[in-house]
Every structure is written in C-alpha cells, then in structure tokens.
N, CA, C and O atoms as a GROMACS GRO file, in nm:
protein
  608
    1MET      N    1   7.166  -3.752   2.684
    1MET     CA    2   7.051  -3.702   2.648
    1MET      C    3   7.038  -3.569   2.632
    1MET      O    4   7.081  -3.503   2.727
    2MET      N    5   6.983  -3.492   2.519
    2MET     CA    6   6.993  -3.368   2.502
    2MET      C    7   6.831  -3.302   2.517
    2MET      O    8   6.733  -3.350   2.460
    3ASP      N    9   6.830  -3.194   2.596
    3ASP     CA   10   6.706  -3.118   2.612
    3ASP      C   11   6.699  -3.026   2.508
    3ASP      O   12   6.804  -2.975   2.469
    4PHE      N   13   6.588  -2.995   2.454
    4PHE     CA   14   6.544  -2.897   2.342
    4PHE      C   15   6.447  -2.765   2.395
    4PHE      O   16   6.325  -2.769   2.407
    5PRO      N   17   6.512  -2.678   2.415
    5PRO     CA   18   6.428  -2.557   2.495
    5PRO      C   19   6.332  -2.510   2.387
    5PRO      O   20   6.358  -2.398   2.342
    6MET      N   21   6.227  -2.572   2.335
    6MET     CA   22   6.159  -2.526   2.243
    6MET      C   23   6.060  -2.404   2.246
    6MET      O   24   5.998  -2.358   2.149
    7ALA      N   25   6.058  -2.360   2.374
    7ALA     CA   26   5.978  -2.261   2.391
    7ALA      C   27   6.001  -2.135   2.333
    7ALA      O   28   5.917  -2.045   2.330
    8ARG      N   29   6.133  -2.126   2.278
    8ARG     CA   30   6.200  -2.012   2.198
    8ARG      C   31   6.159  -2.014   2.073
    8ARG      O   32   6.174  -1.907   2.013
    9VAL      N   33   6.101  -2.124   1.997
    9VAL     CA   34   6.064  -2.131   1.878
    9VAL      C   35   5.926  -2.186   1.845
    9VAL      O   36   5.899  -2.223   1.731
   10ILE      N   37   5.839  -2.190   1.944
   10ILE     CA   38   5.707  -2.245   1.928
   10ILE      C   39   5.640  -2.118   1.908
   10ILE      O   40   5.694  -2.020   1.959
   11ASP      N   41   5.538  -2.102   1.846
   11ASP     CA   42   5.447  -2.000   1.818
   11ASP      C   43   5.342  -1.963   1.929
   11ASP      O   44   5.250  -2.040   1.954
   12GLU      N   45   5.354  -1.866   1.982
   12GLU     CA   46   5.278  -1.823   2.096
   12GLU      C   47   5.127  -1.814   2.064
   12GLU      O   48   5.041  -1.861   2.139
   13ASN      N   49   5.102  -1.756   1.953
   13ASN     CA   50   4.948  -1.730   1.918
   13ASN      C   51   4.904  -1.884   1.873
   13ASN      O   52   4.797  -1.929   1.913
   14ALA      N   53   4.965  -1.936   1.816
   14ALA     CA   54   4.903  -2.087   1.779
   14ALA      C   55   4.879  -2.165   1.908
   14ALA      O   56   4.777  -2.233   1.915
   15CYS      N   57   4.971  -2.161   2.019
   15CYS     CA   58   4.957  -2.234   2.135
   15CYS      C   59   4.825  -2.175   2.208
   15CYS      O   60   4.747  -2.251   2.265
   16TYR      N   61   4.806  -2.041   2.203
   16TYR     CA   62   4.708  -1.977   2.303
   16TYR      C   63   4.572  -2.033   2.200
   16TYR      O   64   4.473  -2.084   2.252
   17GLU      N   65   4.580  -2.019   2.085
   17GLU     CA   66   4.453  -2.058   2.011
   17GLU      C   67   4.396  -2.208   2.042
   17GLU      O   68   4.279  -2.238   2.065
   18TRP      N   69   4.526  -2.302   2.037
   18TRP     CA   70   4.491  -2.441   2.078
   18TRP      C   71   4.433  -2.466   2.193
   18TRP      O   72   4.348  -2.554   2.205
   19LEU      N   73   4.484  -2.365   2.321
   19LEU     CA   74   4.438  -2.406   2.449
   19LEU      C   75   4.301  -2.347   2.476
   19LEU      O   76   4.225  -2.384   2.566
   20VAL      N   77   4.279  -2.250   2.387
   20VAL     CA   78   4.144  -2.182   2.399
   20VAL      C   79   4.052  -2.290   2.361
   20VAL      O   80   3.961  -2.320   2.439
   21GLU      N   81   4.063  -2.351   2.252
   21GLU     CA   82   3.987  -2.456   2.179
   21GLU      C   83   3.990  -2.565   2.276
   21GLU      O   84   3.877  -2.611   2.292
   22LEU      N   85   4.072  -2.617   2.339
   22LEU     CA   86   4.098  -2.718   2.432
   22LEU      C   87   4.014  -2.698   2.563
   22LEU      O   88   3.935  -2.781   2.607
   23LEU      N   89   4.046  -2.566   2.623
   23LEU     CA   90   3.966  -2.552   2.746
   23LEU      C   91   3.826  -2.503   2.716
   23LEU      O   92   3.760  -2.501   2.819
   24HIS      N   93   3.760  -2.464   2.613
   24HIS     CA   94   3.664  -2.411   2.590
   24HIS      C   95   3.576  -2.468   2.452
   24HIS      O   96   3.538  -2.390   2.365
   25PRO      N   97   3.558  -2.570   2.447
   25PRO     CA   98   3.509  -2.642   2.326
   25PRO      C   99   3.391  -2.587   2.294
   25PRO      O  100   3.366  -2.575   2.174
   26ASP      N  101   3.308  -2.549   2.378
   26ASP     CA  102   3.179  -2.473   2.320
   26ASP      C  103   3.206  -2.299   2.313
   26ASP      O  104   3.115  -2.217   2.322
   27GLY      N  105   3.327  -2.272   2.298
   27GLY     CA  106   3.338  -2.123   2.282
   27GLY      C  107   3.365  -2.071   2.425
   27GLY      O  108   3.317  -2.111   2.531
   28LEU      N  109   3.467  -1.955   2.398
   28LEU     CA  110   3.490  -1.865   2.550
   28LEU      C  111   3.387  -1.780   2.569
   28LEU      O  112   3.331  -1.717   2.479
   29CYS      N  113   3.354  -1.775   2.708
   29CYS     CA  114   3.233  -1.701   2.747
   29CYS      C  115   3.282  -1.655   2.897
   29CYS      O  116   3.371  -1.706   2.965
   30CYS      N  117   3.198  -1.546   2.926
   30CYS     CA  118   3.240  -1.486   3.076
   30CYS      C  119   3.193  -1.592   3.194
   30CYS      O  120   3.106  -1.677   3.176
   31PRO      N  121   3.245  -1.578   3.284
   31PRO     CA  122   3.214  -1.688   3.408
   31PRO      C  123   3.091  -1.682   3.418
   31PRO      O  124   3.042  -1.787   3.460
   32ARG      N  125   3.006  -1.587   3.393
   32ARG     CA  126   2.861  -1.601   3.407
   32ARG      C  127   2.778  -1.646   3.301
   32ARG      O  128   2.658  -1.672   3.310
   33GLY      N  129   2.855  -1.656   3.193
   33GLY     CA  130   2.798  -1.746   3.074
   33GLY      C  131   2.772  -1.659   2.964
   33GLY      O  132   2.734  -1.713   2.860
   34HIS      N  133   2.787  -1.513   2.966
   34HIS     CA  134   2.779  -1.418   2.834
   34HIS      C  135   2.881  -1.464   2.740
   34HIS      O  136   2.996  -1.498   2.769
   35PRO      N  137   2.820  -1.461   2.609
   35PRO     CA  138   2.935  -1.502   2.511
   35PRO      C  139   3.055  -1.396   2.499
   35PRO      O  140   3.042  -1.286   2.555
   36VAL      N  141   3.158  -1.423   2.436
   36VAL     CA  142   3.276  -1.335   2.438
   36VAL      C  143   3.244  -1.219   2.332
   36VAL      O  144   3.311  -1.116   2.332
   37SER      N  145   3.146  -1.237   2.249
   37SER     CA  146   3.112  -1.121   2.164
   37SER      C  147   3.037  -1.009   2.235
   37SER      O  148   3.004  -0.908   2.174
   38MET      N  149   3.013  -1.027   2.358
   38MET     CA  150   2.952  -0.919   2.449
   38MET      C  151   3.077  -0.834   2.539
   38MET      O  152   3.071  -0.733   2.609
   39ALA      N  153   3.176  -0.912   2.507
   39ALA     CA  154   3.303  -0.825   2.581
   39ALA      C  155   3.396  -0.760   2.494
   39ALA      O  156   3.423  -0.780   2.376
   40GLY      N  157   3.443  -0.671   2.584
   40GLY     CA  158   3.567  -0.579   2.514
   40GLY      C  159   3.696  -0.621   2.568
   40GLY      O  160   3.702  -0.680   2.676
   41VAL      N  161   3.802  -0.594   2.497
   41VAL     CA  162   3.919  -0.652   2.533
   41VAL      C  163   3.984  -0.529   2.652
   41VAL      O  164   4.012  -0.412   2.623
   42HIS      N  165   3.995  -0.587   2.774
   42HIS     CA  166   4.023  -0.492   2.888
   42HIS      C  167   4.205  -0.463   2.906
   42HIS      O  168   4.250  -0.358   2.952
   43LYS      N  169   4.271  -0.555   2.869
   43LYS     CA  170   4.419  -0.554   2.865
   43LYS      C  171   4.451  -0.640   2.780
   43LYS      O  172   4.390  -0.743   2.752
   44ARG      N  173   4.578  -0.588   2.722
   44ARG     CA  174   4.666  -0.681   2.607
   44ARG      C  175   4.811  -0.675   2.673
   44ARG      O  176   4.902  -0.697   2.593
   45HIS      N  177   4.843  -0.652   2.793
   45HIS     CA  178   4.978  -0.670   2.847
   45HIS      C  179   5.041  -0.793   2.836
   45HIS      O  180   5.164  -0.789   2.843
   46ARG      N  181   4.987  -0.904   2.821
   46ARG     CA  182   5.042  -1.041   2.809
   46ARG      C  183   5.024  -1.101   2.690
   46ARG      O  184   5.008  -1.223   2.690
   47ALA      N  185   5.023  -1.024   2.562
   47ALA     CA  186   4.973  -1.085   2.432
   47ALA      C  187   5.053  -1.234   2.419
   47ALA      O  188   5.169  -1.258   2.453
   48PRO      N  189   4.964  -1.319   2.363
   48PRO     CA  190   4.866  -1.324   2.296
   48PRO      C  191   4.752  -1.346   2.415
   48PRO      O  192   4.638  -1.364   2.374
   49LEU      N  193   4.771  -1.347   2.539
   49LEU     CA  194   4.656  -1.360   2.635
   49LEU      C  195   4.589  -1.250   2.655
   49LEU      O  196   4.653  -1.159   2.709
   50LEU      N  197   4.458  -1.227   2.623
   50LEU     CA  198   4.383  -1.107   2.626
   50LEU      C  199   4.298  -1.123   2.760
   50LEU      O  200   4.253  -1.229   2.802
   51VAL      N  201   4.285  -1.006   2.814
   51VAL     CA  202   4.196  -0.986   2.945
   51VAL      C  203   4.066  -0.922   2.875
   51VAL      O  204   4.069  -0.817   2.812
   52TYR      N  205   3.965  -0.994   2.892
   52TYR     CA  206   3.830  -0.924   2.861
   52TYR      C  207   3.743  -0.873   2.980
   52TYR      O  208   3.762  -0.902   3.098
   53GLN      N  209   3.646  -0.794   2.930
   53GLN     CA  210   3.570  -0.749   3.034
   53GLN      C  211   3.422  -0.755   2.986
   53GLN      O  212   3.393  -0.689   2.886
   54CYS      N  213   3.348  -0.812   3.033
   54CYS     CA  214   3.199  -0.847   2.986
   54CYS      C  215   3.116  -0.722   2.986
   54CYS      O  216   3.122  -0.652   3.087
   55ASN      N  217   3.021  -0.676   2.860
   55ASN     CA  218   2.969  -0.589   2.878
   55ASN      C  219   2.800  -0.646   2.886
   55ASN      O  220   2.703  -0.578   2.854
   56GLY      N  221   2.796  -0.753   2.926
   56GLY     CA  222   2.641  -0.800   2.952
   56GLY      C  223   2.555  -0.748   3.042
   56GLY      O  224   2.614  -0.675   3.122
   57PRO      N  225   2.439  -0.756   3.061
   57PRO     CA  226   2.357  -0.698   3.164
   57PRO      C  227   2.392  -0.709   3.282
   57PRO      O  228   2.395  -0.828   3.315
   58ASP      N  229   2.429  -0.619   3.388
   58ASP     CA  230   2.468  -0.627   3.524
   58ASP      C  231   2.589  -0.724   3.538
   58ASP      O  232   2.588  -0.814   3.622
   59CYS      N  233   2.700  -0.700   3.447
   59CYS     CA  234   2.786  -0.814   3.465
   59CYS      C  235   2.930  -0.728   3.487
   59CYS      O  236   2.970  -0.715   3.602
   60ARG      N  237   2.989  -0.683   3.403
   60ARG     CA  238   3.136  -0.646   3.387
   60ARG      C  239   3.234  -0.729   3.454
   60ARG      O  240   3.323  -0.683   3.525
   61ALA      N  241   3.212  -0.868   3.427
   61ALA     CA  242   3.320  -0.950   3.498
   61ALA      C  243   3.436  -0.934   3.410
   61ALA      O  244   3.417  -0.923   3.289
   62VAL      N  245   3.575  -0.931   3.470
   62VAL     CA  246   3.703  -0.955   3.387
   62VAL      C  247   3.750  -1.084   3.396
   62VAL      O  248   3.753  -1.153   3.497
   63TYR      N  249   3.791  -1.118   3.264
   63TYR     CA  250   3.823  -1.269   3.256
   63TYR      C  251   3.927  -1.305   3.160
   63TYR      O  252   3.944  -1.223   3.070
   64THR      N  253   3.999  -1.409   3.158
   64THR     CA  254   4.079  -1.457   3.051
   64THR      C  255   4.028  -1.582   2.999
   64THR      O  256   3.921  -1.630   3.035
   65ALA      N  257   4.111  -1.639   2.906
   65ALA     CA  258   4.081  -1.783   2.862
   65ALA      C  259   4.111  -1.878   2.993
   65ALA      O  260   4.061  -1.990   2.992
   66PHE      N  261   4.170  -1.848   3.074
   66PHE     CA  262   4.224  -1.944   3.178
   66PHE      C  263   4.137  -1.936   3.314
   66PHE      O  264   4.152  -2.013   3.409
   67THR      N  265   4.037  -1.824   3.307
   67THR     CA  266   3.969  -1.829   3.441
   67THR      C  267   3.870  -1.930   3.450
   67THR      O  268   3.792  -1.966   3.362
   68GLY      N  269   3.885  -1.983   3.596
   68GLY     CA  270   3.816  -2.096   3.618
   68GLY      C  271   3.904  -2.235   3.591
   68GLY      O  272   3.856  -2.343   3.628
   69THR      N  273   3.999  -2.231   3.543
   69THR     CA  274   4.096  -2.349   3.505
   69THR      C  275   4.220  -2.355   3.622
   69THR      O  276   4.243  -2.266   3.704
   70MET      N  277   4.279  -2.461   3.609
   70MET     CA  278   4.396  -2.482   3.665
   70MET      C  279   4.504  -2.368   3.632
   70MET      O  280   4.586  -2.341   3.719
   71TRP      N  281   4.506  -2.304   3.518
   71TRP     CA  282   4.597  -2.217   3.458
   71TRP      C  283   4.555  -2.059   3.525
   71TRP      O  284   4.638  -1.969   3.522
   72GLN      N  285   4.424  -2.041   3.581
   72GLN     CA  286   4.414  -1.914   3.653
   72GLN      C  287   4.527  -1.865   3.733
   72GLN      O  288   4.584  -1.949   3.804
   73ASN      N  289   4.574  -1.726   3.735
   73ASN     CA  290   4.657  -1.662   3.784
   73ASN      C  291   4.795  -1.743   3.784
   73ASN      O  292   4.880  -1.711   3.868
   74ALA      N  293   4.825  -1.860   3.682
   74ALA     CA  294   4.964  -1.885   3.658
   74ALA      C  295   5.051  -1.801   3.574
   74ALA      O  296   5.003  -1.728   3.487
   75GLN      N  297   5.176  -1.810   3.597
   75GLN     CA  298   5.252  -1.692   3.509
   75GLN      C  299   5.325  -1.804   3.432
   75GLN      O  300   5.440  -1.845   3.454
   76TRP      N  301   5.246  -1.842   3.347
   76TRP     CA  302   5.304  -1.938   3.215
   76TRP      C  303   5.244  -1.908   3.094
   76TRP      O  304   5.123  -1.892   3.073
   77CYS      N  305   5.338  -1.902   3.015
   77CYS     CA  306   5.302  -1.848   2.866
   77CYS      C  307   5.241  -1.980   2.814
   77CYS      O  308   5.272  -2.093   2.849
   78PRO      N  309   5.145  -1.942   2.718
   78PRO     CA  310   5.090  -2.063   2.630
   78PRO      C  311   5.192  -2.177   2.598
   78PRO      O  312   5.171  -2.295   2.625
   79ALA      N  313   5.287  -2.136   2.545
   79ALA     CA  314   5.398  -2.232   2.483
   79ALA      C  315   5.436  -2.323   2.582
   79ALA      O  316   5.441  -2.444   2.559
   80GLN      N  317   5.468  -2.263   2.711
   80GLN     CA  318   5.503  -2.353   2.835
   80GLN      C  319   5.401  -2.453   2.884
   80GLN      O  320   5.435  -2.560   2.935
   81ILE      N  321   5.269  -2.414   2.866
   81ILE     CA  322   5.175  -2.471   2.897
   81ILE      C  323   5.162  -2.600   2.814
   81ILE      O  324   5.150  -2.709   2.870
   82VAL      N  325   5.164  -2.587   2.673
   82VAL     CA  326   5.137  -2.685   2.554
   82VAL      C  327   5.284  -2.783   2.577
   82VAL      O  328   5.288  -2.904   2.560
   83GLN      N  329   5.386  -2.708   2.616
   83GLN     CA  330   5.496  -2.817   2.634
   83GLN      C  331   5.484  -2.903   2.763
   83GLN      O  332   5.511  -3.023   2.762
   84LEU      N  333   5.448  -2.842   2.862
   84LEU     CA  334   5.414  -2.932   2.981
   84LEU      C  335   5.324  -3.030   2.957
   84LEU      O  336   5.348  -3.138   3.011
   85LEU      N  337   5.203  -3.019   2.874
   85LEU     CA  338   5.113  -3.112   2.834
   85LEU      C  339   5.163  -3.210   2.748
   85LEU      O  340   5.120  -3.323   2.767
   86GLN      N  341   5.240  -3.194   2.663
   86GLN     CA  342   5.312  -3.239   2.568
   86GLN      C  343   5.421  -3.346   2.635
   86GLN      O  344   5.439  -3.455   2.579
   87GLY      N  345   5.490  -3.311   2.753
   87GLY     CA  346   5.589  -3.394   2.785
   87GLY      C  347   5.535  -3.476   2.894
   87GLY      O  348   5.594  -3.580   2.925
   88VAL      N  349   5.414  -3.433   2.964
   88VAL     CA  350   5.349  -3.537   3.082
   88VAL      C  351   5.289  -3.642   2.967
   88VAL      O  352   5.305  -3.759   3.002
   89SER      N  353   5.235  -3.629   2.860
   89SER     CA  354   5.164  -3.716   2.788
   89SER      C  355   5.289  -3.828   2.726
   89SER      O  356   5.281  -3.950   2.712
   90GLN      N  357   5.394  -3.743   2.699
   90GLN     CA  358   5.492  -3.848   2.649
   90GLN      C  359   5.587  -3.927   2.757
   90GLN      O  360   5.670  -4.013   2.726
   91GLY      N  361   5.561  -3.886   2.874
   91GLY     CA  362   5.612  -3.952   2.993
   91GLY      C  363   5.734  -3.896   3.022
   91GLY      O  364   5.812  -3.965   3.088
   92LYS      N  365   5.772  -3.775   2.985
   92LYS     CA  366   5.901  -3.732   3.016
   92LYS      C  367   5.911  -3.689   3.185
   92LYS      O  368   5.818  -3.658   3.260
   93SER      N  369   6.020  -3.698   3.207
   93SER     CA  370   6.029  -3.671   3.388
   93SER      C  371   6.003  -3.504   3.395
   93SER      O  372   6.006  -3.424   3.301
   94SER      N  373   5.980  -3.479   3.526
   94SER     CA  374   5.953  -3.346   3.550
   94SER      C  375   6.097  -3.271   3.537
   94SER      O  376   6.110  -3.155   3.497
   95ALA      N  377   6.162  -3.325   3.563
   95ALA     CA  378   6.318  -3.268   3.559
   95ALA      C  379   6.364  -3.206   3.431
   95ALA      O  380   6.427  -3.101   3.417
   96GLN      N  381   6.316  -3.299   3.330
   96GLN     CA  382   6.351  -3.267   3.191
   96GLN      C  383   6.259  -3.176   3.127
   96GLN      O  384   6.293  -3.104   3.033
   97ILE      N  385   6.113  -3.178   3.188
   97ILE     CA  386   6.048  -3.074   3.117
   97ILE      C  387   6.052  -2.936   3.178
   97ILE      O  388   6.007  -2.834   3.124
   98SER      N  389   6.115  -2.943   3.306
   98SER     CA  390   6.161  -2.816   3.358
   98SER      C  391   6.272  -2.731   3.297
   98SER      O  392   6.285  -2.609   3.290
   99ARG      N  393   6.354  -2.836   3.250
   99ARG     CA  394   6.486  -2.768   3.182
   99ARG      C  395   6.416  -2.716   3.035
   99ARG      O  396   6.438  -2.605   2.987
  100GLU      N  397   6.331  -2.814   2.976
  100GLU     CA  398   6.313  -2.746   2.833
  100GLU      C  399   6.199  -2.613   2.842
  100GLU      O  400   6.190  -2.532   2.750
  101ILE      N  401   6.135  -2.607   2.938
  101ILE     CA  402   6.044  -2.496   2.939
  101ILE      C  403   6.098  -2.391   3.021
  101ILE      O  404   6.047  -2.280   3.012
  102GLY      N  405   6.191  -2.410   3.096
  102GLY     CA  406   6.246  -2.298   3.157
  102GLY      C  407   6.156  -2.268   3.330
  102GLY      O  408   6.136  -2.154   3.371
  103LYS      N  409   6.120  -2.368   3.394
  103LYS     CA  410   6.049  -2.328   3.489
  103LYS      C  411   6.108  -2.428   3.592
  103LYS      O  412   6.165  -2.532   3.559
  104HIS      N  413   6.091  -2.387   3.720
  104HIS     CA  414   6.165  -2.484   3.827
  104HIS      C  415   6.082  -2.620   3.840
  104HIS      O  416   5.960  -2.620   3.818
  105ARG      N  417   6.136  -2.713   3.868
  105ARG     CA  418   6.135  -2.842   3.859
  105ARG      C  419   5.982  -2.866   3.974
  105ARG      O  420   5.877  -2.927   3.949
  106GLU      N  421   6.009  -2.816   4.058
  106GLU     CA  422   5.885  -2.826   4.156
  106GLU      C  423   5.769  -2.754   4.124
  106GLU      O  424   5.663  -2.793   4.173
  107TYR      N  425   5.770  -2.655   4.051
  107TYR     CA  426   5.644  -2.571   3.963
  107TYR      C  427   5.613  -2.685   3.881
  107TYR      O  428   5.499  -2.732   3.883
  108VAL      N  429   5.693  -2.730   3.818
  108VAL     CA  430   5.642  -2.842   3.690
  108VAL      C  431   5.586  -2.950   3.767
  108VAL      O  432   5.486  -3.002   3.716
  109MET      N  433   5.625  -2.996   3.879
  109MET     CA  434   5.601  -3.120   3.944
  109MET      C  435   5.456  -3.108   4.003
  109MET      O  436   5.376  -3.201   4.004
  110ALA      N  437   5.433  -2.976   4.053
  110ALA     CA  438   5.306  -2.947   4.124
  110ALA      C  439   5.168  -2.923   4.012
  110ALA      O  440   5.048  -2.936   4.039
  111ARG      N  441   5.230  -2.883   3.876
  111ARG     CA  442   5.126  -2.877   3.786
  111ARG      C  443   5.097  -3.012   3.745
  111ARG      O  444   4.984  -3.059   3.757
  112ARG      N  445   5.200  -3.081   3.694
  112ARG     CA  446   5.191  -3.230   3.655
  112ARG      C  447   5.103  -3.314   3.773
  112ARG      O  448   5.023  -3.397   3.731
  113HIS      N  449   5.114  -3.299   3.889
  113HIS     CA  450   5.045  -3.362   3.967
  113HIS      C  451   4.886  -3.320   4.007
  113HIS      O  452   4.805  -3.388   4.070
  114GLN      N  453   4.871  -3.183   3.947
  114GLN     CA  454   4.706  -3.112   3.929
  114GLN      C  455   4.665  -3.193   3.822
  114GLN      O  456   4.571  -3.270   3.837
  115LEU      N  457   4.737  -3.182   3.697
  115LEU     CA  458   4.699  -3.256   3.563
  115LEU      C  459   4.644  -3.402   3.613
  115LEU      O  460   4.528  -3.440   3.596
  116GLN      N  461   4.730  -3.463   3.668
  116GLN     CA  462   4.690  -3.621   3.697
  116GLN      C  463   4.564  -3.622   3.792
  116GLN      O  464   4.476  -3.707   3.779
  117GLY      N  465   4.559  -3.536   3.878
  117GLY     CA  466   4.447  -3.538   3.986
  117GLY      C  467   4.320  -3.513   3.913
  117GLY      O  468   4.216  -3.575   3.938
  118ASN      N  469   4.333  -3.410   3.813
  118ASN     CA  470   4.211  -3.377   3.726
  118ASN      C  471   4.191  -3.479   3.655
  118ASN      O  472   4.072  -3.508   3.653
  119ALA      N  473   4.266  -3.557   3.587
  119ALA     CA  474   4.232  -3.691   3.506
  119ALA      C  475   4.169  -3.795   3.586
  119ALA      O  476   4.079  -3.865   3.539
  120TYR      N  477   4.211  -3.808   3.706
  120TYR     CA  478   4.175  -3.904   3.781
  120TYR      C  479   4.044  -3.869   3.826
  120TYR      O  480   3.964  -3.962   3.813
  121ASP      N  481   3.995  -3.759   3.876
  121ASP     CA  482   3.866  -3.709   3.914
  121ASP      C  483   3.774  -3.707   3.773
  121ASP      O  484   3.652  -3.692   3.783
  122ALA      N  485   3.826  -3.721   3.665
  122ALA     CA  486   3.738  -3.731   3.556
  122ALA      C  487   3.697  -3.882   3.523
  122ALA      O  488   3.619  -3.909   3.431
  123LEU      N  489   3.747  -3.963   3.596
  123LEU     CA  490   3.702  -4.117   3.582
  123LEU      C  491   3.582  -4.151   3.605
  123LEU      O  492   3.525  -4.094   3.698
  124PRO      N  493   3.525  -4.230   3.545
  124PRO     CA  494   3.383  -4.253   3.604
  124PRO      C  495   3.391  -4.333   3.740
  124PRO      O  496   3.488  -4.402   3.773
  125LEU      N  497   3.283  -4.313   3.810
  125LEU     CA  498   3.275  -4.370   3.964
  125LEU      C  499   3.256  -4.511   3.991
  125LEU      O  500   3.296  -4.575   4.088
  126SER      N  501   3.178  -4.558   3.873
  126SER     CA  502   3.168  -4.732   3.900
  126SER      C  503   3.300  -4.771   3.867
  126SER      O  504   3.381  -4.709   3.799
  127PRO      N  505   3.314  -4.893   3.929
  127PRO     CA  506   3.442  -4.981   3.908
  127PRO      C  507   3.430  -5.051   3.780
  127PRO      O  508   3.320  -5.076   3.729
  128PRO      N  509   3.538  -5.082   3.729
  128PRO     CA  510   3.565  -5.140   3.591
  128PRO      C  511   3.506  -5.258   3.586
  128PRO      O  512   3.502  -5.325   3.689
  129VAL      N  513   3.455  -5.302   3.474
  129VAL     CA  514   3.404  -5.419   3.462
  129VAL      C  515   3.507  -5.541   3.442
  129VAL      O  516   3.588  -5.540   3.350
  130ARG      N  517   3.499  -5.640   3.530
  130ARG     CA  518   3.623  -5.753   3.515
  130ARG      C  519   3.586  -5.845   3.398
  130ARG      O  520   3.473  -5.871   3.356
  131SER      N  521   3.695  -5.886   3.358
  131SER     CA  522   3.693  -6.010   3.262
  131SER      C  523   3.655  -6.140   3.342
  131SER      O  524   3.650  -6.147   3.465
  132GLY      N  525   3.630  -6.242   3.254
  132GLY     CA  526   3.609  -6.377   3.320
  132GLY      C  527   3.752  -6.414   3.407
  132GLY      O  528   3.736  -6.477   3.511
  133PHE      N  529   3.853  -6.386   3.378
  133PHE     CA  530   3.961  -6.438   3.425
  133PHE      C  531   3.983  -6.416   3.558
  133PHE      O  532   3.968  -6.297   3.587
  134ARG      N  533   4.013  -6.484   3.648
  134ARG     CA  534   4.036  -6.438   3.800
  134ARG      C  535   4.198  -6.513   3.831
  134ARG      O  536   4.233  -6.629   3.810
  135SER      N  537   4.266  -6.415   3.880
  135SER     CA  538   4.407  -6.469   3.946
  135SER      C  539   4.362  -6.479   4.083
  135SER      O  540   4.253  -6.447   4.130
  136GLY      N  541   4.470  -6.533   4.143
  136GLY     CA  542   4.462  -6.563   4.274
  136GLY      C  543   4.468  -6.441   4.380
  136GLY      O  544   4.442  -6.455   4.499
  137ARG      N  545   4.503  -6.331   4.325
  137ARG     CA  546   4.507  -6.201   4.402
  137ARG      C  547   4.353  -6.149   4.412
  137ARG      O  548   4.319  -6.070   4.500
  138ASP      N  549   4.275  -6.192   4.328
  138ASP     CA  550   4.110  -6.131   4.324
  138ASP      C  551   4.039  -6.221   4.441
  138ASP      O  552   3.941  -6.177   4.499
  139VAL      N  553   4.095  -6.351   4.472
  139VAL     CA  554   4.009  -6.417   4.557
  139VAL      C  555   4.088  -6.425   4.715
  139VAL      O  556   4.170  -6.510   4.750
  140PRO      N  557   4.046  -6.331   4.782
  140PRO     CA  558   4.111  -6.342   4.921
  140PRO      C  559   4.063  -6.437   5.012
  140PRO      O  560   4.099  -6.429   5.130
  141GLU      N  561   3.988  -6.525   4.975
  141GLU     CA  562   3.954  -6.638   5.067
  141GLU      C  563   4.083  -6.747   5.058
  141GLU      O  564   4.120  -6.810   5.157
  142ARG      N  565   4.136  -6.758   4.945
  142ARG     CA  566   4.222  -6.844   4.918
  142ARG      C  567   4.337  -6.798   5.023
  142ARG      O  568   4.401  -6.887   5.079
  143GLY      N  569   4.363  -6.668   5.049
  143GLY     CA  570   4.496  -6.634   5.104
  143GLY      C  571   4.447  -6.681   5.254
  143GLY      O  572   4.537  -6.725   5.325
  144ARG      N  573   4.325  -6.678   5.306
  144ARG     CA  574   4.300  -6.685   5.434
  144ARG      C  575   4.315  -6.826   5.460
  144ARG      O  576   4.374  -6.862   5.562
  145GLU      N  577   4.251  -6.936   5.349
  145GLU     CA  578   4.263  -7.064   5.381
  145GLU      C  579   4.397  -7.140   5.386
  145GLU      O  580   4.415  -7.248   5.444
  146ARG      N  581   4.483  -7.072   5.320
  146ARG     CA  582   4.626  -7.120   5.327
  146ARG      C  583   4.685  -7.088   5.463
  146ARG      O  584   4.742  -7.175   5.528
  147HIS      N  585   4.670  -6.946   5.514
  147HIS     CA  586   4.717  -6.906   5.621
  147HIS      C  587   4.666  -6.987   5.747
  147HIS      O  588   4.738  -7.007   5.845
  148ALA      N  589   4.541  -7.030   5.737
  148ALA     CA  590   4.458  -7.096   5.840
  148ALA      C  591   4.535  -7.268   5.837
  148ALA      O  592   4.554  -7.339   5.936
  149ALA      N  593   4.562  -7.294   5.720
  149ALA     CA  594   4.627  -7.417   5.702
  149ALA      C  595   4.764  -7.419   5.782
  149ALA      O  596   4.799  -7.515   5.851
  150LEU      N  597   4.832  -7.312   5.767
  150LEU     CA  598   4.984  -7.291   5.808
  150LEU      C  599   4.988  -7.264   5.970
  150LEU      O  600   5.091  -7.266   6.038
  151GLY      N  601   4.862  -7.240   6.017
  151GLY     CA  602   4.849  -7.201   6.150
  151GLY      C  603   4.894  -7.061   6.199
  151GLY      O  604   4.940  -7.041   6.311
  152SER      N  605   4.876  -6.966   6.104
  152SER     CA  606   4.934  -6.827   6.123
  152SER      C  607   4.805  -6.770   6.170
  152SER      O  608   4.798  -6.651   6.201
   0.00000   0.00000   0.00000
C-alpha cells in the first residue's frame, strides 16, 4: 500500500474556507455573538488562519474560526484537519492517516475519538424505532426459559 502525503499539494486557503463554512454555517462571529464585520484582524501569523478582535460594544474578544470547537488551540493546519476528516470518513486507519498528514498516530487517534464522540453526542436521545422483525436476541425471556429447562 502506498501513502500519499497530500498536505504538500492541498490548497490551505481553500481548506480554511471550507472549514469556516462547515464550522460556522450561519457565518463566523465572535464568541459573544457579534458579527465578524465588527471585528478587525488582530494577527496574521498563521495564514490563512486569521485571529480577529471584536470591536463590538464592551467586547474586545479575540477569536479565530476554531474558537469554541475541538480545534481550538490545536496546532493543525487546515489541510491536515480536512485530511483527517476525509480519512476518518473513508475508514482509513489512524496509522495511515498519521503518515499522510505528518502527525503522530496518537494525536490522530485522539482527534478521531473526539470526532466520533461528538458524532455520538449528536445522535437523538430517543431509541431507534424497531421493525416488526424480532430475533431471538431481542427476547430475553426465551433465554431464561431455556436455562430454567436445563437446570442452570
């Protein structure tokens, strides 16, 4: 099997824009709800990731597109995040993803588990509706009757 280190050829700006749309479908805003149009760029040291400072009334919050997400304070570039999301959705192993994006396998595995936990938390709380088919596993009484008949 051959790994393809795509981080070298992926467009960072396009990945960043895609992630902003994914993480903020209603538009990027400061943690207190002021629109990004009220903010000024505070730092550009990790382009294309911009650090904003809100100029809203009594605000002055400093934030990025990743503030309040699992990627806050992570030292991952947008292309690496997109590659992780793609690899997890394709069912690639953490080891293969880590080789492709240039991150340690344990970091990749920790982020993968975070993603999976977030997906699990987003599931509805009500139990799924069952179909009319019932296997023997769905009926615990059958097992008890069998064990009682065997004398166990």
